[in-house]
mmCIF file of the C-alpha atoms, coordinates in Angstrom:
data_MODEL
# 
_entry.id   MODEL 
# 
loop_
_atom_site.group_PDB 
_atom_site.id 
_atom_site.type_symbol 
_atom_site.label_atom_id 
_atom_site.label_alt_id 
_atom_site.label_comp_id 
_atom_site.label_asym_id 
_atom_site.label_entity_id 
_atom_site.label_seq_id 
_atom_site.pdbx_PDB_ins_code 
_atom_site.Cartn_x 
_atom_site.Cartn_y 
_atom_site.Cartn_z 
_atom_site.occupancy 
_atom_site.B_iso_or_equiv 
_atom_site.pdbx_formal_charge 
_atom_site.auth_seq_id 
_atom_site.auth_comp_id 
_atom_site.auth_asym_id 
_atom_site.auth_atom_id 
_atom_site.pdbx_PDB_model_num 
ATOM 1  C CA . MET A 1 1  ? 5.326   -13.135 -47.017 1.00 0.00 ? 1  MET A CA 1 
ATOM 2  C CA . SER A 1 2  ? 4.779   -9.380  -46.002 1.00 0.00 ? 2  SER A CA 1 
ATOM 3  C CA . LEU A 1 3  ? 5.840   -8.676  -42.745 1.00 0.00 ? 3  LEU A CA 1 
ATOM 4  C CA . LEU A 1 4  ? 2.433   -7.863  -41.220 1.00 0.00 ? 4  LEU A CA 1 
ATOM 5  C CA . VAL A 1 5  ? 1.560   -11.342 -42.238 1.00 0.00 ? 5  VAL A CA 1 
ATOM 6  C CA . VAL A 1 6  ? 4.447   -13.042 -40.768 1.00 0.00 ? 6  VAL A CA 1 
ATOM 7  C CA . LEU A 1 7  ? 4.291   -11.110 -37.390 1.00 0.00 ? 7  LEU A CA 1 
ATOM 8  C CA . ALA A 1 8  ? 0.331   -11.934 -36.861 1.00 0.00 ? 8  ALA A CA 1 
ATOM 9  C CA . GLU A 1 9  ? 1.392   -15.103 -36.857 1.00 0.00 ? 9  GLU A CA 1 
ATOM 10 C CA . SER A 1 10 ? 3.702   -15.548 -34.933 1.00 0.00 ? 10 SER A CA 1 
ATOM 11 C CA . THR A 1 11 ? 2.082   -13.911 -31.498 1.00 0.00 ? 11 THR A CA 1 
ATOM 12 C CA . GLU A 1 12 ? 3.105   -15.854 -28.996 1.00 0.00 ? 12 GLU A CA 1 
ATOM 13 C CA . GLU A 1 13 ? -0.388  -17.404 -26.416 1.00 0.00 ? 13 GLU A CA 1 
ATOM 14 C CA . LEU A 1 14 ? -0.998  -15.362 -23.119 1.00 0.00 ? 14 LEU A CA 1 
ATOM 15 C CA . ALA A 1 15 ? -0.324  -17.677 -20.358 1.00 0.00 ? 15 ALA A CA 1 
ATOM 16 C CA . PRO A 1 16 ? -4.221  -18.079 -18.178 1.00 0.00 ? 16 PRO A CA 1 
ATOM 17 C CA . LEU A 1 17 ? -4.977  -16.632 -15.230 1.00 0.00 ? 17 LEU A CA 1 
ATOM 18 C CA . LEU A 1 18 ? -5.066  -17.867 -11.767 1.00 0.00 ? 18 LEU A CA 1 
ATOM 19 C CA . MET A 1 19 ? -8.352  -16.305 -11.152 1.00 0.00 ? 19 MET A CA 1 
ATOM 20 C CA . PRO A 1 20 ? -10.432 -12.826 -13.361 1.00 0.00 ? 20 PRO A CA 1 
ATOM 21 C CA . PRO A 1 21 ? -8.962  -9.366  -13.189 1.00 0.00 ? 21 PRO A CA 1 
ATOM 22 C CA . LEU A 1 22 ? -11.259 -7.880  -11.443 1.00 0.00 ? 22 LEU A CA 1 
ATOM 23 C CA . ALA A 1 23 ? -10.347 -10.118 -8.252  1.00 0.00 ? 23 ALA A CA 1 
ATOM 24 C CA . PHE A 1 24 ? -6.745  -9.296  -8.426  1.00 0.00 ? 24 PHE A CA 1 
ATOM 25 C CA . ALA A 1 25 ? -8.186  -5.890  -8.211  1.00 0.00 ? 25 ALA A CA 1 
ATOM 26 C CA . GLY A 1 26 ? -11.015 -6.723  -5.790  1.00 0.00 ? 26 GLY A CA 1 
ATOM 27 C CA . ILE A 1 27 ? -8.237  -8.560  -3.339  1.00 0.00 ? 27 ILE A CA 1 
ATOM 28 C CA . ALA A 1 28 ? -5.790  -5.515  -3.646  1.00 0.00 ? 28 ALA A CA 1 
ATOM 29 C CA . ALA A 1 29 ? -8.381  -3.524  -2.636  1.00 0.00 ? 29 ALA A CA 1 
ATOM 30 C CA . ALA A 1 30 ? -9.087  -5.049  0.499   1.00 0.00 ? 30 ALA A CA 1 
ATOM 31 C CA . ILE A 1 31 ? -5.250  -5.186  1.636   1.00 0.00 ? 31 ILE A CA 1 
ATOM 32 C CA . PHE A 1 32 ? -5.142  -1.097  0.704   1.00 0.00 ? 32 PHE A CA 1 
ATOM 33 C CA . ILE A 1 33 ? -8.792  -0.495  2.989   1.00 0.00 ? 33 ILE A CA 1 
ATOM 34 C CA . ALA A 1 34 ? -7.170  -3.474  6.031   1.00 0.00 ? 34 ALA A CA 1 
ATOM 35 C CA . LEU A 1 35 ? -4.150  -1.427  5.893   1.00 0.00 ? 35 LEU A CA 1 
ATOM 36 C CA . GLY A 1 36 ? -5.647  2.388   6.186   1.00 0.00 ? 36 GLY A CA 1 
ATOM 37 C CA . PHE A 1 37 ? -8.086  0.657   9.024   1.00 0.00 ? 37 PHE A CA 1 
ATOM 38 C CA . VAL A 1 38 ? -3.951  0.546   10.267  1.00 0.00 ? 38 VAL A CA 1 
ATOM 39 C CA . VAL A 1 39 ? -2.685  3.985   9.713   1.00 0.00 ? 39 VAL A CA 1 
ATOM 40 C CA . PHE A 1 40 ? -5.962  5.278   10.865  1.00 0.00 ? 40 PHE A CA 1 
ATOM 41 C CA . SER A 1 41 ? -5.997  3.558   14.318  1.00 0.00 ? 41 SER A CA 1 
ATOM 42 C CA . PHE A 1 42 ? -2.859  5.264   14.703  1.00 0.00 ? 42 PHE A CA 1 
ATOM 43 C CA . ARG A 1 43 ? -3.679  9.007   13.689  1.00 0.00 ? 43 ARG A CA 1 
ATOM 44 C CA . ASP A 1 44 ? -3.452  10.003  17.379  1.00 0.00 ? 44 ASP A CA 1 
ATOM 45 C CA . VAL A 1 45 ? -0.508  8.730   18.516  1.00 0.00 ? 45 VAL A CA 1 
ATOM 46 C CA . ALA A 1 46 ? 1.860   11.638  17.956  1.00 0.00 ? 46 ALA A CA 1 
ATOM 47 C CA . ASN A 1 47 ? 0.429   13.770  19.666  1.00 0.00 ? 47 ASN A CA 1 
ATOM 48 C CA . ARG A 1 48 ? -0.324  11.466  22.446  1.00 0.00 ? 48 ARG A CA 1 
ATOM 49 C CA . GLN A 1 49 ? 3.430   10.617  23.076  1.00 0.00 ? 49 GLN A CA 1 
ATOM 50 C CA . GLY A 1 50 ? 4.054   14.812  22.623  1.00 0.00 ? 50 GLY A CA 1 
ATOM 51 C CA . GLN A 1 51 ? 2.088   15.375  25.327  1.00 0.00 ? 51 GLN A CA 1 
ATOM 52 C CA . GLY A 1 52 ? 3.570   12.684  27.056  1.00 0.00 ? 52 GLY A CA 1 
ATOM 53 C CA . ALA A 1 53 ? 7.616   13.944  26.245  1.00 0.00 ? 53 ALA A CA 1 
ATOM 54 C CA . GLY A 1 54 ? 6.716   17.561  27.283  1.00 0.00 ? 54 GLY A CA 1 
ATOM 55 C CA . LYS A 1 55 ? 6.062   16.495  30.962  1.00 0.00 ? 55 LYS A CA 1 
ATOM 56 C CA . SER A 1 56 ? 8.375   14.874  31.174  1.00 0.00 ? 56 SER A CA 1 
ATOM 57 C CA . SER A 1 57 ? 10.533  16.759  29.918  1.00 0.00 ? 57 SER A CA 1 
ATOM 58 C CA . ASP A 1 58 ? 10.143  20.044  32.416  1.00 0.00 ? 58 ASP A CA 1 
ATOM 59 C CA . THR A 1 59 ? 10.996  17.930  34.961  1.00 0.00 ? 59 THR A CA 1 
ATOM 60 C CA . HIS A 1 60 ? 14.830  16.995  34.161  1.00 0.00 ? 60 HIS A CA 1 
ATOM 61 C CA . GLY A 1 61 ? 16.210  19.996  34.237  1.00 0.00 ? 61 GLY A CA 1 
ATOM 62 C CA . ALA A 1 62 ? 17.823  20.159  31.108  1.00 0.00 ? 62 ALA A CA 1 
ATOM 63 C CA . GLY A 1 63 ? 16.460  23.869  31.125  1.00 0.00 ? 63 GLY A CA 1 
ATOM 64 C CA . HIS A 1 64 ? 15.938  24.249  26.885  1.00 0.00 ? 64 HIS A CA 1 
# 
């Protein structure tokens, strides 16, 4: 027998998936969209914290 025939006959059977590949992609997309909404909800926090910190740093007298 040639090497090609031996390799073709000895291939392993793939394990079955729990759900179709598109379902895995859909779940991953839903998770990324949910995380995107979380990140989007905190988009202005640095600006709000910066304004509050700027006001308090003027009153403590550090001279910076």
